[in-house]
DSSP file (Angstrom, degrees, kcal/mol; ACC not computed):
  #  RESIDUE AA STRUCTURE BP1 BP2  ACC     N-H-->O    O-->H-N    N-H-->O    O-->H-N    TCO  KAPPA ALPHA  PHI   PSI    X-CA   Y-CA   Z-CA
    1    1 A M              0   0    0      0, 0.0     2,-0.3     0, 0.0     0, 0.0   0.000 360.0 360.0 360.0 127.1   86.9   82.1   91.8
    2    2 A K        -     0   0    0      0, 0.0     2,-0.5     0, 0.0     0, 0.0  -0.660 360.0-155.3 -87.9 142.0   84.2   83.6   89.7
    3    3 A V        -     0   0    0     -2,-0.3    56,-0.0     4,-0.0     0, 0.0  -0.973  15.0-134.8-117.4 126.1   82.9   87.0   90.6
    4    4 A N     >  -     0   0    0     -2,-0.5     4,-2.4     1,-0.1     3,-0.2  -0.328  27.8-104.2 -75.2 163.6   79.4   87.8   89.4
    5    5 A P  H  > S+     0   0    0      0, 0.0     4,-2.6     0, 0.0     5,-0.2   0.828 119.0  55.6 -61.0 -33.4   78.6   91.1   87.8
    6    6 A I  H  > S+     0   0    0      2,-0.2     4,-2.2     1,-0.2     5,-0.1   0.944 110.6  44.3 -66.3 -45.2   76.9   92.5   90.9
    7    7 A K  H  > S+     0   0    0      1,-0.2     4,-2.7     2,-0.2    -1,-0.2   0.914 112.5  54.2 -64.3 -42.3   79.9   91.8   93.1
    8    8 A R  H  X S+     0   0    0     -4,-2.4     4,-2.3     1,-0.2    -2,-0.2   0.914 110.0  44.7 -56.4 -47.4   82.2   93.2   90.5
    9    9 A S  H  X S+     0   0    0     -4,-2.6     4,-2.3     2,-0.2    -1,-0.2   0.858 112.7  52.3 -66.8 -35.2   80.3   96.5   90.3
   10   10 A G  H  X S+     0   0    0     -4,-2.2     4,-2.0    -5,-0.2    -2,-0.2   0.922 109.7  49.1 -63.3 -43.5   80.1   96.6   94.1
   11   11 A L  H  X S+     0   0    0     -4,-2.7     4,-2.0     2,-0.2    -2,-0.2   0.896 110.7  50.7 -62.9 -43.8   83.9   96.1   94.3
   12   12 A L  H  X S+     0   0    0     -4,-2.3     4,-2.4     1,-0.2    -1,-0.2   0.915 110.5  49.7 -61.0 -45.0   84.5   98.9   91.7
   13   13 A A  H  X S+     0   0    0     -4,-2.3     4,-2.4     1,-0.2    -2,-0.2   0.873 108.9  52.0 -63.1 -38.0   82.2  101.2   93.7
   14   14 A A  H  X S+     0   0    0     -4,-2.0     4,-2.1     2,-0.2    -1,-0.2   0.913 110.7  47.9 -64.1 -44.8   84.1  100.5   96.9
   15   15 A I  H  X S+     0   0    0     -4,-2.0     4,-2.1     2,-0.2    -2,-0.2   0.935 112.5  48.1 -59.6 -49.5   87.4  101.3   95.2
   16   16 A V  H  X S+     0   0    0     -4,-2.4     4,-2.0     1,-0.2    -2,-0.2   0.911 112.3  49.6 -62.6 -44.4   86.1  104.6   93.7
   17   17 A L  H  X S+     0   0    0     -4,-2.4     4,-1.9     1,-0.2    -1,-0.2   0.873 108.5  52.7 -64.3 -36.5   84.7  105.6   97.0
   18   18 A A  H  X S+     0   0    0     -4,-2.1     4,-1.5     1,-0.2    -1,-0.2   0.915 111.9  44.9 -65.8 -41.5   87.9  104.9   98.9
   19   19 A F  H  X S+     0   0    0     -4,-2.1     4,-2.1     1,-0.2    -1,-0.2   0.809 110.6  54.7 -72.2 -30.0   89.9  107.1   96.4
   20   20 A C  H  X S+     0   0    0     -4,-2.0     4,-2.4     2,-0.2    -1,-0.2   0.882 105.8  52.3 -68.1 -36.0   87.3  109.8   96.6
   21   21 A S  H  X S+     0   0    0     -4,-1.9     4,-2.0     2,-0.2    -2,-0.2   0.863 109.1  51.0 -65.9 -37.5   87.6  109.9  100.4
   22   22 A L  H  X S+     0   0    0     -4,-1.5     4,-2.1     2,-0.2    -2,-0.2   0.933 110.9  47.3 -61.9 -47.0   91.4  110.2   99.9
   23   23 A C  H  X S+     0   0    0     -4,-2.1     4,-2.3     1,-0.2    -2,-0.2   0.874 110.1  53.0 -61.8 -38.8   90.9  113.1   97.5
   24   24 A A  H  X S+     0   0    0     -4,-2.4     4,-2.1     1,-0.2    -1,-0.2   0.896 108.6  50.1 -65.6 -39.8   88.4  114.8   99.9
   25   25 A Y  H  X S+     0   0    0     -4,-2.0     4,-1.3     2,-0.2    -1,-0.2   0.874 109.1  52.0 -61.9 -39.8   91.0  114.5  102.7
   26   26 A A  H  < S+     0   0    0     -4,-2.1    -2,-0.2     1,-0.2    -1,-0.2   0.907 110.7  47.2 -67.6 -38.7   93.7  116.1  100.5
   27   27 A E  H >< S+     0   0    0     -4,-2.3     3,-1.8     1,-0.2    -2,-0.2   0.905 108.2  55.8 -66.3 -39.4   91.3  119.0   99.6
   28   28 A E  H >< S+     0   0    0     -4,-2.1     3,-0.6     1,-0.3    -1,-0.2   0.842 106.8  51.6 -60.5 -32.8   90.5  119.4  103.4
   29   29 A K  G >< S+     0   0    0     -4,-1.3     3,-1.5     1,-0.2    -1,-0.3   0.319  77.0 106.5 -90.7   7.5   94.3  119.8  104.0
   30   30 A Q  G <   +     0   0    0     -3,-1.8    -1,-0.2     1,-0.3    -2,-0.1   0.755  69.6  63.1 -60.4 -28.4   94.8  122.5  101.4
   31   31 A D  G <  S+     0   0    0     -3,-0.6    -1,-0.3    -4,-0.2    -2,-0.1   0.733  92.2  77.2 -69.8 -21.8   95.1  125.3  104.0
   32   32 A E  S <  S-     0   0    0     -3,-1.5     3,-0.1     1,-0.1    -3,-0.0  -0.663  85.9-130.3 -85.0 143.7   98.3  123.6  105.3
   33   33 A P  S    S-     0   0    0      0, 0.0     2,-0.3     0, 0.0    -1,-0.1   0.839  77.4 -25.3 -67.9 -31.7  101.4  124.0  103.3
   34   34 A Y        -     0   0    0     -5,-0.0     2,-0.4    -3,-0.0    -3,-0.0  -0.985  56.0-117.0-168.7 169.6  102.2  120.3  103.2
   35   35 A M        -     0   0    0     -2,-0.3    48,-0.0    -3,-0.1     2,-0.0  -0.915  33.9-118.2-117.4 147.2  101.8  117.0  104.9
   36   36 A N     >  -     0   0    0     -2,-0.4     4,-2.1    46,-0.1     3,-0.3  -0.305  32.7 -99.8 -79.5 171.4  104.8  115.0  106.3
   37   37 A K  H  > S+     0   0    0      1,-0.2     4,-3.0     2,-0.2     5,-0.3   0.865 121.0  51.6 -58.5 -42.5  105.7  111.6  105.1
   38   38 A D  H  > S+     0   0    0      1,-0.2     4,-2.4     2,-0.2    -1,-0.2   0.879 109.1  50.8 -65.3 -36.0  104.1  109.7  107.9
   39   39 A Q  H  > S+     0   0    0     -3,-0.3     4,-1.9     2,-0.2    -2,-0.2   0.929 115.0  43.2 -68.7 -45.6  100.8  111.6  107.4
   40   40 A V  H  X S+     0   0    0     -4,-2.1     4,-2.4     2,-0.2    -2,-0.2   0.960 117.4  45.0 -63.7 -52.8  100.8  110.8  103.5
   41   41 A N  H  X S+     0   0    0     -4,-3.0     4,-2.4     1,-0.2    -1,-0.2   0.879 112.6  51.3 -63.5 -38.7  101.9  107.2  104.0
   42   42 A G  H  X S+     0   0    0     -4,-2.4     4,-2.1    -5,-0.3    -1,-0.2   0.871 110.8  48.8 -64.9 -38.4   99.4  106.6  106.8
   43   43 A R  H  X S+     0   0    0     -4,-1.9     4,-2.3     2,-0.2    -2,-0.2   0.908 111.1  49.2 -67.1 -43.0   96.6  107.9  104.7
   44   44 A V  H  X S+     0   0    0     -4,-2.4     4,-2.7     2,-0.2    -2,-0.2   0.926 112.6  47.3 -61.0 -47.2   97.5  105.8  101.8
   45   45 A E  H  X S+     0   0    0     -4,-2.4     4,-2.3     1,-0.2    -2,-0.2   0.897 110.3  53.4 -64.1 -38.4   97.7  102.6  104.0
   46   46 A E  H  X S+     0   0    0     -4,-2.1     4,-2.0     2,-0.2    -1,-0.2   0.922 110.4  47.1 -62.8 -44.5   94.3  103.5  105.6
   47   47 A T  H  X S+     0   0    0     -4,-2.3     4,-2.5     2,-0.2    -2,-0.2   0.922 112.6  48.6 -62.3 -47.1   92.7  103.8  102.1
   48   48 A K  H  X S+     0   0    0     -4,-2.7     4,-2.2     1,-0.2    -1,-0.2   0.863 110.5  51.3 -60.0 -37.0   94.3  100.5  100.9
   49   49 A G  H  X S+     0   0    0     -4,-2.3     4,-2.5    22,-0.2    -1,-0.2   0.868 109.5  50.5 -70.0 -36.9   93.1   98.8  104.1
   50   50 A K  H  X S+     0   0    0     -4,-2.0     4,-2.4     2,-0.2     5,-0.2   0.918 111.2  48.4 -63.0 -45.7   89.5  100.2  103.5
   51   51 A V  H  X S+     0   0    0     -4,-2.5     4,-2.6     1,-0.2    -2,-0.2   0.923 113.4  47.1 -58.8 -46.0   89.5   98.9   99.9
   52   52 A K  H  X S+     0   0    0     -4,-2.2     4,-2.2     1,-0.2    16,-0.2   0.881 111.7  51.3 -66.7 -38.9   90.8   95.5  101.1
   53   53 A E  H  X S+     0   0    0     -4,-2.5     4,-1.9     2,-0.2    -1,-0.2   0.916 112.6  43.9 -62.9 -43.7   88.2   95.3  103.9
   54   54 A V  H  X S+     0   0    0     -4,-2.4     4,-2.6     2,-0.2    -2,-0.2   0.881 111.6  54.2 -71.2 -35.8   85.3   96.1  101.6
   55   55 A T  H  X S+     0   0    0     -4,-2.6     4,-2.7    -5,-0.2    -1,-0.2   0.903 107.2  52.0 -59.7 -42.3   86.6   93.7   98.9
   56   56 A G  H  X>S+     0   0    0     -4,-2.2     5,-2.9     8,-0.2     4,-0.7   0.896 110.7  47.8 -61.9 -40.0   86.7   91.0  101.6
   57   57 A K  H ><5S+     0   0    0     -4,-1.9     3,-0.5     3,-0.2    -2,-0.2   0.935 113.7  46.8 -62.6 -46.2   83.1   91.7  102.5
   58   58 A I  H 3<5S+     0   0    0     -4,-2.6    -2,-0.2     1,-0.2    -1,-0.2   0.943 119.1  39.1 -59.2 -51.2   82.0   91.7   98.9
   59   59 A L  H 3<5S-     0   0    0     -4,-2.7    -1,-0.2    -5,-0.2    -2,-0.2   0.485 109.2-122.3 -80.9  -6.2   83.8   88.5   98.1
   60   60 A D  T <<5 +     0   0    0     -4,-0.7     2,-0.7    -3,-0.5    -3,-0.2   0.898  61.5 146.9  59.9  43.5   82.9   86.9  101.5
   61   61 A D     >< -     0   0    0     -5,-2.9     4,-1.9    -6,-0.2    -1,-0.2  -0.924  29.9-172.0-112.3 101.1   86.6   86.4  102.3
   62   62 A K  H  > S+     0   0    0     -2,-0.7     4,-2.1     1,-0.2     5,-0.2   0.814  84.0  55.2 -68.3 -30.4   87.0   86.8  106.1
   63   63 A G  H  > S+     0   0    0      2,-0.2     4,-1.9     1,-0.2    -1,-0.2   0.882 109.9  45.4 -66.6 -39.7   90.8   86.7  105.9
   64   64 A M  H  > S+     0   0    0      2,-0.2     4,-2.2     1,-0.2    -8,-0.2   0.864 113.1  51.9 -69.4 -38.7   90.9   89.5  103.4
   65   65 A E  H  X S+     0   0    0     -4,-1.9     4,-2.4     2,-0.2    -2,-0.2   0.924 111.1  45.9 -62.0 -48.0   88.4   91.5  105.4
   66   66 A T  H  X S+     0   0    0     -4,-2.1     4,-2.1     2,-0.2    -2,-0.2   0.882 111.0  52.5 -69.7 -37.4   90.4   91.1  108.6
   67   67 A E  H  X S+     0   0    0     -4,-1.9     4,-3.0     1,-0.2    -1,-0.2   0.901 109.2  52.0 -61.5 -40.8   93.7   92.0  106.8
   68   68 A G  H  X S+     0   0    0     -4,-2.2     4,-2.8   -16,-0.2     5,-0.2   0.936 108.0  49.9 -60.7 -48.0   92.0   95.1  105.5
   69   69 A K  H  X S+     0   0    0     -4,-2.4     4,-2.3     1,-0.2    -1,-0.2   0.905 112.5  47.3 -60.0 -40.9   90.9   96.1  109.0
   70   70 A I  H  X S+     0   0    0     -4,-2.1     4,-2.5     2,-0.2     5,-0.2   0.957 113.2  48.3 -65.4 -48.6   94.4   95.6  110.4
   71   71 A Q  H  X S+     0   0    0     -4,-3.0     4,-2.0     1,-0.2    -2,-0.2   0.894 111.0  51.3 -57.5 -40.0   96.0   97.6  107.5
   72   72 A K  H  X S+     0   0    0     -4,-2.8     4,-2.1   -23,-0.2    -1,-0.2   0.921 111.1  47.0 -64.5 -44.3   93.4  100.4  107.9
   73   73 A N  H  X S+     0   0    0     -4,-2.3     4,-2.3    -5,-0.2    -2,-0.2   0.886 110.6  52.9 -67.8 -36.7   94.2  100.7  111.7
   74   74 A V  H  X S+     0   0    0     -4,-2.5     4,-2.3     1,-0.2    -1,-0.2   0.899 109.3  49.8 -64.0 -39.6   98.0  100.7  111.0
   75   75 A G  H  X S+     0   0    0     -4,-2.0     4,-2.5    -5,-0.2    -2,-0.2   0.909 108.3  52.3 -63.7 -43.1   97.5  103.5  108.6
   76   76 A K  H  X S+     0   0    0     -4,-2.1     4,-2.4     2,-0.2    -2,-0.2   0.898 111.2  47.5 -60.6 -41.9   95.5  105.5  111.1
   77   77 A M  H  X S+     0   0    0     -4,-2.3     4,-2.4     2,-0.2    -2,-0.2   0.940 111.8  49.6 -64.4 -45.0   98.3  105.0  113.7
   78   78 A Q  H  X S+     0   0    0     -4,-2.3     4,-2.1     1,-0.2    -2,-0.2   0.905 111.7  48.6 -64.7 -42.1  100.9  106.1  111.2
   79   79 A K  H  X S+     0   0    0     -4,-2.5     4,-2.4     1,-0.2    -1,-0.2   0.914 109.7  53.1 -61.3 -44.1   98.8  109.2  110.3
   80   80 A G  H  X S+     0   0    0     -4,-2.4     4,-2.3     2,-0.2    -2,-0.2   0.898 107.0  51.9 -60.6 -41.2   98.4  110.0  114.0
   81   81 A I  H  X S+     0   0    0     -4,-2.4     4,-2.3     1,-0.2    -1,-0.2   0.907 110.5  48.2 -60.4 -42.0  102.2  109.8  114.4
   82   82 A G  H  X S+     0   0    0     -4,-2.1     4,-2.1     2,-0.2    -2,-0.2   0.882 109.3  52.8 -68.7 -35.6  102.6  112.2  111.6
   83   83 A D  H  X S+     0   0    0     -4,-2.4     4,-2.6     2,-0.2    -2,-0.2   0.900 109.3  50.1 -61.7 -42.6   99.9  114.5  113.1
   84   84 A I  H  X S+     0   0    0     -4,-2.3     4,-2.2     1,-0.2    -2,-0.2   0.916 109.7  51.2 -66.5 -41.4  101.9  114.5  116.4
   85   85 A K  H  X S+     0   0    0     -4,-2.3     4,-2.1     1,-0.2    -1,-0.2   0.897 109.5  49.2 -60.8 -40.4  105.1  115.4  114.6
   86   86 A E  H  X S+     0   0    0     -4,-2.1     4,-2.6     2,-0.2    -2,-0.2   0.925 110.1  51.0 -65.4 -43.1  103.5  118.3  112.9
   87   87 A D  H  X S+     0   0    0     -4,-2.6     4,-1.7     1,-0.2    -2,-0.2   0.889 110.2  50.2 -58.3 -38.9  102.1  119.6  116.2
   88   88 A I  H  X S+     0   0    0     -4,-2.2     4,-0.8     2,-0.2    -1,-0.2   0.904 110.1  49.3 -68.9 -39.7  105.5  119.4  117.7
   89   89 A K  H >< S+     0   0    0     -4,-2.1     3,-0.7     1,-0.2    -2,-0.2   0.915 111.2  50.9 -67.5 -40.9  107.1  121.3  114.8
   90   90 A K  H 3< S+     0   0    0     -4,-2.6    -1,-0.2     1,-0.2    -2,-0.2   0.852 108.3  52.0 -63.1 -33.5  104.3  124.0  115.1
   91   91 A D  H 3<        0   0    0     -4,-1.7    -1,-0.2     1,-0.2    -2,-0.2   0.621 360.0 360.0 -81.9 -12.3  104.9  124.5  118.8
   92   92 A Q    <<        0   0    0     -4,-0.8    -1,-0.2    -3,-0.7    -2,-0.1   0.498 360.0 360.0 -80.6 360.0  108.7  125.0  118.4
């Protein structure tokens, strides 16, 4: 499948924006000493899902777009589980 230059630049922009959002989230969490494994892995999966979803939109691939949405939501759930674990640790 050929990707024209406009789609290629849009895809690159989507990837850069997704990783910038991950960096912004990491900076936001600087006041906390660390993030647990579930929080980190969930955030990574969420970012990968966002990239895949946008890539699917740009390439007009509904399957990839749907897969990205699912991966993004699984990452959000995993991050939420990590947040709950941290809250439990803080309350003890």
